[in-house]
C-alpha positions as CSV (number, residue, x, y, z in Angstrom):
1,M,-16.2,-31.2,2.4
2,L,-15.7,-27.6,1.3
3,D,-19.2,-26.8,2.4
4,V,-18.4,-28.2,5.9
5,A,-15.2,-26.1,6.0
6,L,-17.1,-23.0,5.0
7,L,-19.7,-23.7,7.6
8,M,-17.1,-24.0,10.3
9,T,-15.4,-20.9,9.1
10,N,-18.6,-18.9,9.2
11,A,-19.3,-20.2,12.7
12,S,-15.9,-19.1,13.8
13,Q,-16.3,-15.7,12.2
14,L,-19.7,-15.3,13.9
15,K,-18.0,-16.1,17.3
16,A,-15.3,-13.6,16.7
17,V,-17.7,-10.8,15.7
18,L,-19.9,-11.6,18.7
19,E,-16.9,-11.5,21.0
20,H,-16.0,-8.0,19.8
21,G,-19.5,-6.8,20.4
22,P,-21.5,-3.9,19.0
23,A,-18.6,-1.5,19.3
24,F,-17.1,-3.1,16.2
25,K,-17.6,-0.9,13.2
26,Y,-19.1,-3.5,11.0
27,Y,-20.9,-5.5,13.7
28,I,-24.5,-5.5,12.2
29,P,-23.5,-6.0,8.5
30,L,-21.2,-8.9,9.5
31,I,-23.9,-10.5,11.6
32,V,-26.4,-10.2,8.7
33,F,-23.9,-11.5,6.1
34,I,-22.8,-14.4,8.3
35,A,-26.4,-15.4,9.1
36,L,-27.3,-15.3,5.4
37,S,-24.3,-17.3,4.5
38,L,-25.2,-20.0,7.2
39,L,-28.8,-20.0,6.1
40,F,-27.9,-20.4,2.4
41,Q,-25.4,-23.2,3.2
42,V,-28.1,-25.1,5.2
43,L,-30.6,-24.6,2.3
44,V,-28.1,-25.9,-0.2
45,G,-27.4,-28.9,2.0
46,V,-31.1,-29.7,2.3
47,L,-31.5,-29.3,-1.5
48,F,-28.6,-31.7,-2.1
49,I,-30.2,-34.3,0.3
50,L,-33.6,-33.9,-1.5
51,M,-31.9,-34.3,-4.9
52,A,-30.1,-37.4,-3.8
53,H,-33.5,-39.1,-2.9
54,K,-35.1,-38.4,-6.3
55,E,-35.0,-41.0,-9.0
56,L,-33.4,-39.5,-12.1
57,N,-34.9,-42.0,-14.5
58,Y,-38.4,-40.4,-14.4
59,A,-39.0,-37.4,-16.6
60,V,-41.1,-35.6,-14.0
61,N,-38.2,-36.0,-11.5
62,R,-35.7,-34.8,-14.0
63,M,-37.5,-31.5,-14.4
64,K,-37.7,-31.1,-10.6
65,L,-34.1,-32.1,-10.2
66,E,-33.0,-29.6,-12.8
67,K,-34.9,-26.8,-11.0
68,M,-33.5,-27.8,-7.6
69,N,-30.0,-27.9,-9.1
70,N,-30.4,-24.5,-10.6
71,V,-31.6,-23.1,-7.2
72,A,-28.7,-24.8,-5.4
73,T,-26.2,-23.3,-8.0
74,V,-27.6,-19.8,-7.5
75,L,-27.5,-20.2,-3.7
76,V,-23.9,-21.4,-3.8
77,F,-22.9,-18.4,-6.0
78,I,-24.7,-15.9,-3.6
79,T,-23.0,-17.6,-0.7
80,V,-19.6,-17.2,-2.3
81,V,-20.3,-13.5,-2.9
82,I,-21.5,-13.0,0.6
83,N,-18.4,-14.7,2.0
84,I,-16.2,-12.3,-0.1
85,F,-17.8,-9.4,1.8
86,I,-17.5,-11.2,5.1
87,T,-13.8,-11.6,4.5
88,A,-13.4,-8.0,3.4
89,F,-15.2,-6.6,6.4
90,G,-14.3,-9.3,8.9
91,V,-12.5,-9.3,12.1
92,Q,-8.8,-9.7,11.5
93,K,-6.4,-10.5,14.3
94,T,-4.2,-7.5,13.7
95,G,-5.8,-5.4,16.4
96,L,-6.4,-2.5,14.0
97,H,-10.2,-2.8,14.3
98,L,-10.3,-2.3,18.1
99,K,-11.1,1.1,19.5
100,Q,-8.1,2.8,21.1
């Protein structure tokens, strides 16, 4: 459920950045960070689905599942770090980011 909430938040942040347009100071970095975050979230979701379909009782599958789990864990960590930057440079509703 947290992944869905983060996915919705990133979509909302992407919408806000696109609404402010290229005049926004951090437009390009935020677009890149949000796109990477969305991509990594989708990849993690696909990895979770693939892991759910593997049978854990076979040794060969256990090794594959361990590798997939490690990749998913790294992607989740990277996604968290990216979202820290998105929040730090994001569009706040204070109006301070707009050109006067």
